[in-house]
C-alpha positions in Angstrom: 115.8 24.6 67.5 118.0 27.6 68.2 121.0 25.5 69.5 122.0 22.6 68.4 125.2 23.0 66.1 128.2 20.0 65.1 130.6 18.7 68.7 127.2 19.1 70.9 126.6 16.3 72.6 123.1 14.6 72.1 123.1 14.9 75.8 123.8 18.9 75.7 120.4 18.9 73.4 118.8 17.4 76.2 119.9 19.2 79.1 118.8 22.5 77.1 115.5 21.0 77.0 114.7 19.8 80.6 116.0 22.9 81.9 113.6 24.9 80.0 110.9 22.7 80.9 112.3 23.1 84.6 112.5 27.6 83.8 109.0 27.3 82.4 107.0 25.3 85.8 107.2 21.8 84.6 107.8 19.9 87.9 109.4 16.8 85.5 109.4 16.0 81.9 106.9 13.0 81.5 109.4 10.7 80.3 112.6 9.7 79.4 113.3 12.1 77.1 115.0 10.6 73.8 118.0 12.4 71.4 119.3 10.5 69.1 121.2 11.4 66.2 122.0 10.1 63.4 121.8 5.9 63.3 120.7 6.6 66.9 117.4 8.2 65.8 116.1 5.4 63.8 116.3 2.6 67.0 112.6 3.5 68.1 113.5 3.7 72.4 117.4 4.7 71.8 117.8 6.9 75.3 121.7 6.3 76.0 121.6 10.5 74.8 125.9 10.4 75.0 126.7 10.4 70.8 128.3 13.7 69.1 126.2 15.4 66.9 128.1 14.9 63.2 127.2 17.9 60.6 124.6 17.1 58.1 122.8 14.8 60.5 119.0 14.5 61.8 118.3 14.4 65.8 115.3 12.8 66.6 114.3 14.8 69.8 111.8 13.3 71.6 110.9 15.0 75.1 108.3 16.6 77.2 107.3 17.9 80.1 104.6 17.6 82.9 102.6 20.1 83.9 100.3 20.6 86.9 99.9 16.7 86.5 99.1 16.1 83.3 101.6 14.9 81.0 102.9 15.9 77.2 104.5 13.4 74.1 106.3 15.6 71.6 109.2 14.2 69.0 110.6 16.2 66.3 113.2 16.1 63.8 115.9 18.7 63.3 119.4 19.3 61.5 122.1 19.6 63.5 123.6 21.7 60.8 120.2 24.2 60.3 118.8 22.5 56.9 117.8 19.1 55.8 119.6 18.1 52.5 117.5 16.9 49.9 117.0 13.1 51.4 116.2 14.4 54.8 113.4 17.1 53.2 111.8 14.1 51.1 111.5 11.5 54.1 110.4 14.6 56.7 107.4 15.6 54.2 106.5 12.1 54.0 106.2 11.8 57.0 104.9 15.3 57.8 101.9 14.4 55.0 101.5 11.4 56.8 100.9 12.9 59.9 97.8 15.7 58.0 96.3 12.4 56.7 95.6 10.8 60.1 94.5 14.6 61.8 92.5 14.9 58.6 90.8 11.2 60.2 90.7 12.2 63.5 87.6 13.6 64.3 84.5 13.5 66.7 83.0 9.9 65.7 85.3 8.9 62.8 87.5 5.3 63.1 91.2 5.6 65.0 91.6 2.3 62.6 91.3 5.1 59.5 93.4 7.8 60.8 96.1 4.8 61.0 95.1 3.6 57.5 95.4 7.1 56.5 99.1 7.5 57.1 100.4 4.5 57.0 98.8 4.9 52.8 100.4 7.8 52.8 103.8 6.9 53.8 103.5 3.6 51.3 102.8 5.8 48.3 106.6 7.9 49.3 108.4 5.3 50.4 107.3 3.3 46.3 108.4 6.7 45.1 111.8 6.8 46.8 112.6 3.2 45.1 112.6 2.3 49.3 109.7 -0.2 48.6 108.6 -1.6 45.7 105.0 -0.4 45.3 102.9 1.0 47.4 100.9 -2.3 48.9 103.6 -4.5 48.3 104.6 -7.4 50.7 107.8 -9.7 51.9 107.4 -13.1 54.0 107.8 -11.8 57.5 110.4 -12.8 60.0 108.1 -13.1 62.7 104.8 -15.5 63.3 102.0 -13.7 61.0 98.8 -14.9 58.8 99.3 -11.9 56.3 95.5 -12.9 55.0 94.3 -12.1 58.5 96.6 -9.1 59.0 97.6 -7.7 55.9 98.9 -4.8 57.3 101.6 -6.4 58.9 103.0 -8.7 55.5 103.5 -4.5 53.8 106.6 -4.3 52.9 105.5 -0.1 54.3 105.7 -1.4 58.1 109.0 -2.6 57.9 109.9 1.1 58.2 107.4 2.6 59.8 107.5 -0.3 63.0 104.8 1.6 65.3 101.5 3.0 65.4 100.6 6.1 65.3 98.7 7.2 68.3 98.3 6.4 72.0 96.0 7.2 74.6 97.4 10.8 76.5 96.6 12.8 80.6 97.8 12.0 83.9 100.3 9.7 82.9 102.5 9.6 78.8 100.1 6.8 77.8 96.8 7.0 79.3 93.3 5.4 77.9 92.1 6.2 75.1 87.6 5.8 74.3 89.0 5.2 70.8 90.6 2.2 71.7 88.7 0.9 74.5 85.2 2.0 72.9 83.4 1.5 70.3 86.5 2.5 68.2 86.0 5.7 67.0 86.7 9.6 68.5 84.5 11.0 70.8 84.5 14.6 72.8 87.1 14.5 75.6 89.7 12.1 73.6 93.5 13.5 74.6 96.0 11.6 72.0 99.3 11.8 69.9 99.6 11.2 66.6 102.8 10.0 65.7 103.9 8.7 62.4 107.6 7.7 61.4 110.5 6.5 59.0 113.4 4.8 59.7 115.8 3.5 57.4 118.8 1.5 57.9 119.6 -1.3 55.9 119.9 -3.6 59.1 115.8 -3.8 58.9 116.6 -5.4 55.8 119.1 -7.9 57.6 115.9 -9.3 59.3 113.7 -10.6 56.9 113.9 -14.3 55.9 115.8 -15.3 53.8 112.7 -16.1 51.4 112.9 -15.7 47.2 110.4 -13.3 48.0 112.5 -11.2 50.6 115.8 -11.7 48.1 113.7 -9.8 45.4 113.0 -7.5 47.4 116.1 -6.5 48.9 118.3 -6.3 45.5 115.4 -3.8 44.6 115.6 -1.8 46.9 119.5 -1.6 48.5 120.7 0.7 46.9 118.3 3.3 47.7 118.2 1.6 51.0 121.7 2.4 51.8 121.5 5.9 50.2 119.1 7.1 53.1 120.6 5.0 55.6 121.2 6.7 59.1 117.6 9.0 59.1 114.9 8.9 61.2 111.8 10.9 61.1 109.4 11.1 63.6 107.4 14.1 64.0 104.6 13.8 67.0 101.7 16.1 68.8 99.1 15.9 71.4 95.7 16.5 70.0 91.8 16.6 72.1 88.5 16.5 70.6 85.8 19.2 71.5 82.6 20.5 70.6 84.6 21.7 67.9 86.1 19.1 66.2 89.8 18.6 66.8 92.2 20.5 68.6 96.1 20.7 68.0 98.0 21.7 71.2 101.6 21.3 71.0 102.0 23.7 68.8 106.3 23.6 68.5 107.0 24.5 64.8 107.4 21.3 62.4 107.5 22.4 58.8 110.5 21.8 56.9 110.9 25.7 56.7 109.9 27.2 59.6 112.3 24.8 61.5 115.0 25.5 59.1 114.4 29.8 59.7 114.5 28.4 63.3 117.6 27.1 63.0 119.3 30.0 61.7 118.6 32.5 64.4 121.8 31.0 66.7 122.1 31.8 70.0 124.6 31.1 72.6 124.1 28.0 74.7 122.2 28.5 77.9 124.2 24.8 79.1 128.0 25.4 79.1 
C-alpha cells in the first residue's frame, strides 16, 4: 500500500509482496498471486500480472503466504494513486458492508447460507442504489440453464456482478474442507474459512445475457450506470477461525477506506528495483 504508484507494473507489486513473504519466513506463496489493475480487476482469476498501473485505477491484489504448512488467503483492493474516486469508494463500501454482514452471521451454530445470503442482500441494495441493477430482488433471464423457481438467487440481477460465493474452507491447502459445508450447514468450533465478497463492473457482463425482452429492458435501464462504473473490480477477503469465544478475524491487514488511504500517503522507496 505504501509502495504502489502509477507507472509500476502488476508484476512489480507482485514482486514486492512475494519478497516480503519470504523475508517474513514463509515457505512460499500459498497460491499464484493475482494482481489485476483496472479492467483486469474485473476478471476473477486473472494471473498474467503484466499490465502497467494507470493513475486513478484500483488494483485487486489476491495474494497470501504459506507458513509452517498452513495457507492464508487475503485480498485487498488498493488505489493506484493513493485515494479512491467517489465511484470507487461507493463500490468499495458496498463490498465492505457485505463482508461485515457475513461476519455477523458467521458464529458457532449459525448457518453458512445465512452468511452468504446476508452479504448478497447488502450488495444487492447497494447496486440498486447506484442504478447498476433495477431493484434488490430484480431478476434476469439467465444465459445458463437454470430453474429460477428452484434457484432464485442464480437469476437475480445482483448475481451478474457478484459472480462468486463468499467463502471456502482454509487449512493445509488454500481450499480445505469446512464442517459447515460437509456437515449440517452450520459453523462449528475449529472451522477455518474465508469471507470474500466482491463486485465486478464491466459491460461485458451485460453482453452475455440472452436477447429477450426482459433482458433488453434491464440492459437499457442500467447500461449508463455500468459504463460509469466500468473497469472497477472490488474484492475484500479475510480469514477467520471459529473458537470457543466465537468468530476470530486473523488476517488483520488494514481494509477500511480511510485506513488504506492513510497508509498509501506514507510513500516509501520501492524495495524491488
